[in-house]
The first five atom37 places (N, CA, C, CB, O) and aatype in JSON, in Angstrom:
{
  "aatype": [10, 14, 13, 15, 16, 3, 3, 12, 1, 19, 19, 10, 19, 3, 3, 19, 10, 18, 16, 7, 1, 16, 9, 1, 0, 0, 10, 2, 0, 10, 13, 3, 18, 7, 1, 14, 0, 1, 9, 6, 10, 0, 4, 10, 9, 3, 1, 7, 7, 1, 6, 19, 14, 9, 5, 14, 3, 18, 16, 7, 8, 19, 10, 3, 8, 0, 7, 0, 11, 19, 19, 19, 15, 12, 11, 6, 0, 3, 7, 19, 3, 1, 19, 19, 9, 15, 0, 2, 1],
  "atom_mask": [
    [1, 1, 1, 1, 1],
    [1, 1, 1, 1, 1],
    [1, 1, 1, 1, 1],
    [1, 1, 1, 1, 1],
    [1, 1, 1, 1, 1],
    [1, 1, 1, 1, 1],
    [1, 1, 1, 1, 1],
    [1, 1, 1, 1, 1],
    [1, 1, 1, 1, 1],
    [1, 1, 1, 1, 1],
    [1, 1, 1, 1, 1],
    [1, 1, 1, 1, 1],
    [1, 1, 1, 1, 1],
    [1, 1, 1, 1, 1],
    [1, 1, 1, 1, 1],
    [1, 1, 1, 1, 1],
    [1, 1, 1, 1, 1],
    [1, 1, 1, 1, 1],
    [1, 1, 1, 1, 1],
    [1, 1, 1, 0, 1],
    [1, 1, 1, 1, 1],
    [1, 1, 1, 1, 1],
    [1, 1, 1, 1, 1],
    [1, 1, 1, 1, 1],
    [1, 1, 1, 1, 1],
    [1, 1, 1, 1, 1],
    [1, 1, 1, 1, 1],
    [1, 1, 1, 1, 1],
    [1, 1, 1, 1, 1],
    [1, 1, 1, 1, 1],
    [1, 1, 1, 1, 1],
    [1, 1, 1, 1, 1],
    [1, 1, 1, 1, 1],
    [1, 1, 1, 0, 1],
    [1, 1, 1, 1, 1],
    [1, 1, 1, 1, 1],
    [1, 1, 1, 1, 1],
    [1, 1, 1, 1, 1],
    [1, 1, 1, 1, 1],
    [1, 1, 1, 1, 1],
    [1, 1, 1, 1, 1],
    [1, 1, 1, 1, 1],
    [1, 1, 1, 1, 1],
    [1, 1, 1, 1, 1],
    [1, 1, 1, 1, 1],
    [1, 1, 1, 1, 1],
    [1, 1, 1, 1, 1],
    [1, 1, 1, 0, 1],
    [1, 1, 1, 0, 1],
    [1, 1, 1, 1, 1],
    [1, 1, 1, 1, 1],
    [1, 1, 1, 1, 1],
    [1, 1, 1, 1, 1],
    [1, 1, 1, 1, 1],
    [1, 1, 1, 1, 1],
    [1, 1, 1, 1, 1],
    [1, 1, 1, 1, 1],
    [1, 1, 1, 1, 1],
    [1, 1, 1, 1, 1],
    [1, 1, 1, 0, 1],
    [1, 1, 1, 1, 1],
    [1, 1, 1, 1, 1],
    [1, 1, 1, 1, 1],
    [1, 1, 1, 1, 1],
    [1, 1, 1, 1, 1],
    [1, 1, 1, 1, 1],
    [1, 1, 1, 0, 1],
    [1, 1, 1, 1, 1],
    [1, 1, 1, 1, 1],
    [1, 1, 1, 1, 1],
    [1, 1, 1, 1, 1],
    [1, 1, 1, 1, 1],
    [1, 1, 1, 1, 1],
    [1, 1, 1, 1, 1],
    [1, 1, 1, 1, 1],
    [1, 1, 1, 1, 1],
    [1, 1, 1, 1, 1],
    [1, 1, 1, 1, 1],
    [1, 1, 1, 0, 1],
    [1, 1, 1, 1, 1],
    [1, 1, 1, 1, 1],
    [1, 1, 1, 1, 1],
    [1, 1, 1, 1, 1],
    [1, 1, 1, 1, 1],
    [1, 1, 1, 1, 1],
    [1, 1, 1, 1, 1],
    [1, 1, 1, 1, 1],
    [1, 1, 1, 1, 1],
    [1, 1, 1, 1, 1]
  ],
  "atom_positions": [
    [[189.8, 287.26, 98.63], [191.15, 288.19, 97.97], [191.11, 289.11, 99.14], [190.95, 289.14, 96.21], [190.11, 289.47, 99.76]],
    [[192.26, 289.41, 99.33], [192.82, 290.42, 100.17], [193.06, 291.67, 99.81], [193.84, 290.09, 100.58], [193.8, 292.45, 100.41]],
    [[192.26, 291.98, 98.51], [192.6, 293.25, 98.03], [190.86, 293.31, 97.13], [194.38, 293.28, 96.93], [190.02, 292.42, 97.01]],
    [[190.85, 294.8, 96.6], [189.61, 295.19, 95.75], [190.02, 294.69, 94.35], [189.25, 296.91, 95.74], [191.21, 294.58, 94.06]],
    [[188.97, 294.38, 93.46], [188.84, 294.37, 92.1], [188.66, 295.15, 91.22], [188.23, 293.87, 91.87], [188.76, 294.99, 90.0]],
    [[188.36, 296.15, 91.89], [187.64, 297.82, 91.49], [188.91, 298.18, 90.29], [187.64, 299.38, 93.29], [190.12, 298.39, 90.44]],
    [[188.16, 298.16, 89.22], [189.16, 298.79, 87.94], [190.29, 298.05, 87.72], [189.74, 300.26, 88.17], [191.33, 298.66, 87.49]],
    [[190.26, 296.4, 87.75], [191.17, 295.67, 87.43], [190.94, 295.02, 86.19], [191.4, 294.9, 88.36], [189.75, 295.03, 85.86]],
    [[191.76, 294.44, 85.38], [191.65, 293.47, 84.36], [191.77, 292.34, 84.78], [192.43, 293.57, 83.42], [192.86, 292.24, 85.34]],
    [[191.09, 291.22, 84.8], [191.09, 290.0, 85.32], [190.74, 289.0, 84.51], [190.4, 289.95, 86.31], [189.7, 289.04, 83.85]],
    [[191.82, 287.7, 84.47], [191.73, 286.72, 83.66], [191.37, 285.63, 84.44], [192.82, 286.53, 82.93], [192.11, 285.2, 85.33]],
    [[190.22, 285.14, 84.16], [189.66, 283.56, 84.82], [190.27, 282.5, 84.14], [187.97, 283.22, 84.66], [190.13, 282.61, 82.92]],
    [[190.82, 281.62, 84.47], [191.24, 280.23, 83.99], [190.52, 279.14, 84.18], [192.32, 279.88, 84.47], [190.41, 278.78, 85.35]],
    [[189.97, 278.48, 83.31], [189.55, 277.09, 83.39], [189.75, 276.0, 82.65], [188.56, 277.06, 83.4], [189.5, 275.96, 81.44]],
    [[190.29, 274.88, 83.44], [191.0, 273.81, 82.78], [189.85, 273.43, 81.32], [191.26, 272.35, 84.08], [190.14, 273.64, 80.14]],
    [[188.71, 272.91, 81.78], [187.68, 272.64, 80.88], [186.42, 273.33, 81.04], [187.44, 271.37, 80.9], [185.75, 273.45, 82.06]],
    [[186.16, 273.86, 79.6], [184.81, 274.75, 80.02], [183.9, 273.99, 79.38], [184.67, 276.39, 79.53], [184.2, 273.49, 78.3]],
    [[182.8, 273.8, 79.88], [181.43, 272.94, 79.33], [180.26, 273.65, 79.37], [181.09, 271.67, 80.15], [179.86, 274.33, 78.42]],
    [[179.72, 273.53, 80.35], [178.29, 274.34, 80.61], [178.17, 275.87, 81.01], [177.59, 273.67, 81.75], [177.2, 276.54, 80.66]],
    [[179.0, 276.26, 81.61], [179.84, 277.22, 82.03], [179.33, 277.76, 83.13], [0.0, 0.0, 0.0], [179.56, 278.93, 83.45]],
    [[178.44, 276.8, 83.95], [177.93, 277.11, 85.23], [179.21, 277.34, 86.56], [176.88, 275.82, 85.54], [179.0, 277.76, 87.7]],
    [[180.52, 276.91, 85.94], [181.56, 277.11, 87.19], [182.15, 278.35, 87.22], [182.73, 276.15, 87.2], [182.71, 278.79, 88.23]],
    [[182.02, 279.19, 85.75], [182.65, 280.31, 85.29], [181.8, 281.53, 86.01], [182.67, 280.33, 83.63], [182.18, 282.56, 86.56]],
    [[180.38, 280.91, 85.75], [179.43, 281.99, 86.44], [179.43, 282.07, 87.61], [178.19, 281.91, 86.24], [179.23, 283.19, 88.07]],
    [[179.67, 280.85, 88.62], [179.85, 280.94, 90.12], [181.02, 282.14, 90.44], [180.35, 279.35, 90.73], [181.04, 283.04, 91.28]],
    [[181.89, 281.78, 89.5], [183.25, 282.47, 89.87], [183.13, 283.81, 89.62], [184.46, 281.97, 89.1], [183.59, 284.61, 90.44]],
    [[182.55, 284.2, 88.58], [182.07, 285.78, 88.21], [181.29, 286.4, 89.57], [180.84, 285.8, 86.71], [181.69, 287.37, 90.22]],
    [[179.98, 285.54, 89.86], [179.55, 286.06, 91.02], [180.46, 286.28, 92.34], [178.56, 285.27, 91.31], [180.43, 287.24, 93.1]],
    [[181.33, 285.08, 92.4], [182.04, 285.36, 93.81], [183.21, 286.49, 93.4], [182.79, 283.78, 94.57], [183.91, 286.73, 94.38]],
    [[183.58, 287.17, 92.31], [184.69, 288.13, 92.07], [183.79, 289.35, 92.21], [185.55, 287.98, 90.58], [184.36, 290.34, 92.67]],
    [[182.69, 289.46, 91.95], [181.81, 290.74, 92.15], [181.88, 291.26, 93.35], [180.44, 290.57, 91.94], [182.01, 292.47, 93.58]],
    [[181.79, 290.14, 94.39], [181.86, 290.2, 95.95], [183.19, 291.02, 96.38], [181.92, 288.59, 96.61], [183.27, 291.4, 97.55]],
    [[184.18, 291.29, 95.53], [185.39, 292.04, 95.76], [185.69, 293.43, 95.12], [186.39, 291.22, 95.39], [186.7, 294.14, 95.12]],
    [[184.51, 293.55, 94.61], [184.55, 294.82, 93.66], [184.06, 294.64, 92.21], [0.0, 0.0, 0.0], [183.46, 293.61, 91.9]],
    [[184.33, 295.72, 91.2], [183.8, 296.12, 89.86], [184.83, 296.18, 88.92], [183.11, 297.41, 89.87], [185.22, 297.26, 88.46]],
    [[185.39, 294.91, 88.53], [186.56, 295.2, 87.54], [186.41, 295.87, 86.21], [187.14, 294.02, 87.21], [185.26, 296.01, 85.78]],
    [[187.31, 296.25, 85.58], [187.23, 296.93, 84.39], [186.85, 296.3, 83.33], [188.24, 297.44, 84.11], [186.04, 296.63, 82.46]],
    [[187.66, 295.14, 83.49], [187.11, 294.01, 82.38], [187.83, 292.62, 82.95], [187.68, 294.41, 80.52], [188.89, 292.54, 83.56]],
    [[186.97, 291.6, 82.58], [187.24, 290.01, 82.79], [187.16, 289.67, 81.72], [186.4, 289.15, 83.62], [186.34, 290.1, 80.91]],
    [[188.22, 288.62, 81.48], [188.75, 287.71, 80.24], [188.26, 286.27, 81.01], [190.77, 287.86, 79.81], [188.09, 285.95, 82.19]],
    [[188.14, 285.61, 79.7], [188.44, 283.9, 80.32], [189.32, 283.35, 79.41], [187.02, 282.76, 80.39], [189.41, 283.84, 78.28]],
    [[190.12, 282.16, 79.83], [191.03, 281.47, 79.37], [190.52, 279.87, 79.86], [192.46, 282.05, 79.9], [190.15, 279.43, 80.95]],
    [[190.65, 279.35, 78.73], [190.45, 277.73, 78.93], [191.21, 276.89, 78.0], [188.96, 277.29, 78.74], [191.38, 277.14, 76.8]],
    [[191.68, 275.78, 78.7], [192.73, 274.91, 77.9], [191.77, 274.08, 77.09], [193.81, 273.91, 78.89], [192.18, 273.68, 76.0]],
    [[190.56, 273.78, 77.47], [189.65, 272.82, 76.59], [188.45, 273.46, 77.03], [189.7, 271.07, 76.86], [188.05, 273.88, 78.12]],
    [[187.86, 273.39, 75.54], [186.4, 274.15, 75.29], [185.6, 272.82, 74.76], [186.42, 275.63, 73.96], [186.03, 272.21, 73.78]],
    [[184.49, 272.42, 75.43], [183.92, 271.24, 75.28], [182.6, 271.61, 74.46], [183.7, 270.54, 76.68], [181.94, 270.75, 73.87]],
    [[182.22, 273.29, 74.47], [180.84, 273.71, 73.97], [179.68, 273.15, 74.87], [0.0, 0.0, 0.0], [180.09, 272.82, 75.98]],
    [[178.74, 273.03, 74.72], [177.51, 272.61, 75.62], [177.09, 273.51, 76.47], [0.0, 0.0, 0.0], [176.49, 273.14, 77.48]],
    [[177.31, 274.79, 76.24], [177.03, 275.95, 77.36], [175.43, 275.79, 77.53], [177.52, 277.72, 76.81], [174.58, 275.48, 76.69]],
    [[175.31, 276.15, 79.06], [173.96, 276.56, 79.53], [173.68, 277.84, 79.94], [173.6, 275.85, 80.51], [172.57, 278.25, 80.3]],
    [[174.98, 278.65, 79.85], [174.94, 280.18, 80.3], [175.6, 280.73, 79.2], [175.69, 280.59, 81.74], [176.52, 280.08, 78.71]],
    [[175.27, 281.9, 78.67], [175.9, 282.6, 77.46], [177.29, 283.11, 77.92], [174.95, 283.87, 76.91], [177.46, 284.29, 78.23]],
    [[178.27, 282.2, 77.97], [179.93, 282.49, 77.93], [180.85, 282.04, 77.05], [180.54, 282.06, 78.99], [180.91, 280.89, 76.64]],
    [[181.56, 282.9, 76.76], [181.96, 282.66, 75.46], [183.77, 282.96, 76.01], [181.06, 283.87, 74.11], [183.99, 284.07, 76.49]],
    [[184.72, 282.18, 75.92], [186.18, 282.0, 76.34], [186.85, 283.23, 75.31], [186.83, 280.2, 76.01], [186.49, 283.29, 74.13]],
    [[187.77, 284.12, 75.83], [188.64, 284.8, 75.27], [189.81, 284.47, 74.35], [188.96, 285.29, 76.08], [190.24, 284.98, 73.31]],
    [[190.39, 282.86, 75.53], [191.42, 282.61, 74.96], [191.25, 280.89, 75.07], [192.68, 283.41, 75.63], [190.92, 280.42, 76.16]],
    [[191.46, 280.12, 74.05], [191.17, 278.72, 74.35], [192.36, 277.9, 73.73], [189.71, 278.27, 73.74], [192.88, 278.34, 72.71]],
    [[192.79, 276.84, 74.25], [193.86, 276.18, 73.98], [193.16, 275.13, 72.91], [0.0, 0.0, 0.0], [193.75, 275.11, 71.83]],
    [[192.32, 274.49, 72.98], [191.81, 273.39, 72.0], [190.34, 273.42, 72.04], [192.34, 271.88, 72.37], [189.84, 273.42, 73.16]],
    [[189.41, 273.44, 70.83], [188.1, 273.23, 70.7], [187.63, 271.77, 70.51], [187.69, 274.01, 69.67], [187.95, 271.17, 69.49]],
    [[186.99, 271.28, 71.31], [186.42, 269.89, 70.65], [185.19, 269.81, 70.08], [186.34, 268.87, 71.56], [184.22, 270.17, 70.75]],
    [[185.0, 269.32, 68.76], [184.18, 269.42, 67.84], [183.34, 268.12, 67.86], [184.87, 269.72, 66.63], [182.53, 268.03, 66.93]],
    [[183.38, 267.22, 68.66], [182.55, 266.15, 68.9], [182.17, 265.82, 70.2], [183.04, 265.14, 68.41], [182.92, 265.75, 71.17]],
    [[180.79, 265.58, 70.16], [180.16, 265.62, 71.34], [180.24, 264.38, 72.18], [178.88, 265.96, 71.11], [180.07, 263.3, 71.6]],
    [[180.49, 264.39, 73.6], [180.53, 262.94, 74.28], [182.13, 262.7, 74.49], [0.0, 0.0, 0.0], [182.47, 261.58, 74.87]],
    [[183.2, 263.76, 74.25], [184.14, 263.12, 74.54], [184.62, 263.16, 76.04], [184.97, 263.47, 73.68], [184.14, 263.96, 76.84]],
    [[185.4, 262.43, 76.31], [185.57, 262.37, 77.84], [187.01, 263.23, 78.03], [185.67, 260.6, 78.46], [187.93, 262.97, 77.25]],
    [[187.2, 264.29, 79.11], [188.25, 264.95, 79.07], [188.94, 264.8, 80.6], [187.88, 266.34, 78.57], [188.21, 264.87, 81.6]],
    [[190.63, 264.58, 80.75], [191.03, 264.25, 82.15], [192.05, 264.98, 82.04], [191.27, 262.82, 82.63], [192.91, 264.56, 81.27]],
    [[192.3, 266.14, 82.66], [193.08, 267.03, 82.63], [194.09, 266.49, 84.08], [192.23, 268.52, 82.61], [193.54, 266.25, 85.15]],
    [[195.47, 266.36, 83.91], [196.29, 265.93, 85.16], [197.15, 267.23, 85.46], [197.31, 264.5, 84.88], [197.48, 267.95, 84.52]],
    [[197.47, 267.49, 86.63], [198.61, 268.46, 86.63], [199.61, 267.82, 87.55], [198.2, 269.98, 87.13], [199.3, 266.81, 88.2]],
    [[200.94, 268.45, 87.63], [202.13, 267.72, 88.05], [201.86, 268.09, 89.58], [203.71, 268.23, 87.32], [202.0, 267.13, 90.34]],
    [[201.52, 269.24, 90.17], [201.51, 269.18, 91.84], [200.35, 268.44, 92.08], [201.4, 270.68, 92.68], [200.18, 268.43, 93.3]],
    [[199.37, 267.72, 91.45], [198.09, 267.26, 92.17], [198.55, 265.8, 91.99], [196.45, 267.72, 91.48], [198.68, 265.07, 92.97]],
    [[198.86, 265.25, 90.36], [198.51, 264.15, 90.01], [200.31, 263.29, 89.38], [197.11, 264.49, 88.83], [200.49, 262.23, 88.78]],
    [[201.13, 264.14, 89.79], [202.55, 263.93, 89.3], [202.89, 263.88, 87.94], [0.0, 0.0, 0.0], [203.91, 263.21, 87.74]],
    [[202.29, 264.48, 86.71], [202.34, 264.72, 85.61], [201.58, 265.74, 84.95], [202.22, 263.81, 85.2], [200.42, 265.78, 85.37]],
    [[201.83, 266.55, 84.1], [201.16, 267.65, 83.29], [200.58, 266.65, 81.96], [202.43, 269.07, 82.79], [201.32, 265.85, 81.39]],
    [[199.16, 266.85, 81.61], [198.81, 265.98, 80.43], [197.57, 266.36, 80.46], [199.04, 264.44, 80.44], [197.09, 266.84, 81.49]],
    [[196.7, 266.15, 79.07], [195.44, 266.25, 78.97], [195.0, 265.03, 78.14], [195.08, 267.54, 78.45], [195.35, 264.95, 76.97]],
    [[194.28, 264.13, 78.68], [193.54, 262.96, 77.53], [192.34, 263.3, 77.51], [193.52, 261.31, 77.87], [191.55, 263.7, 78.37]],
    [[192.26, 263.01, 75.82], [190.76, 263.45, 75.28], [190.43, 262.09, 74.54], [190.7, 264.98, 74.11], [191.21, 261.58, 73.72]],
    [[189.19, 261.54, 74.9], [188.99, 260.47, 74.35], [187.47, 260.17, 74.18], [189.68, 259.55, 75.05], [186.68, 260.72, 74.94]],
    [[187.06, 259.35, 73.24], [185.81, 259.08, 73.3], [184.93, 258.52, 74.07], [185.68, 258.69, 72.64], [185.2, 257.34, 74.31]],
    [[183.98, 258.92, 74.57], [183.04, 258.44, 75.82], [182.2, 257.33, 75.46], [182.06, 259.58, 76.37], [180.99, 257.57, 75.52]],
    [[182.47, 256.41, 75.18], [181.61, 255.12, 74.65], [181.13, 254.01, 75.94], [182.7, 254.2, 73.46], [180.48, 253.0, 75.68]]
  ]
}
């Protein structure tokens, strides 16, 4: 980042939150740029199954069944915006 995050309100956004390890790594990197006043987490899909104590502040959809497969596509990369949730059998 070309600026300090000291005393800022930061919102991290994750497409699919599962174990929490990606967010934990993002938090570690964020603190290299300063000490934010507040960090919030937004996620499109919350799959549960955390390995670290992280809870989103904003969630689009919470999956209540284990083993679901989630595929997120974005227009910029895949030509279409969509989320497909299917049973992983």
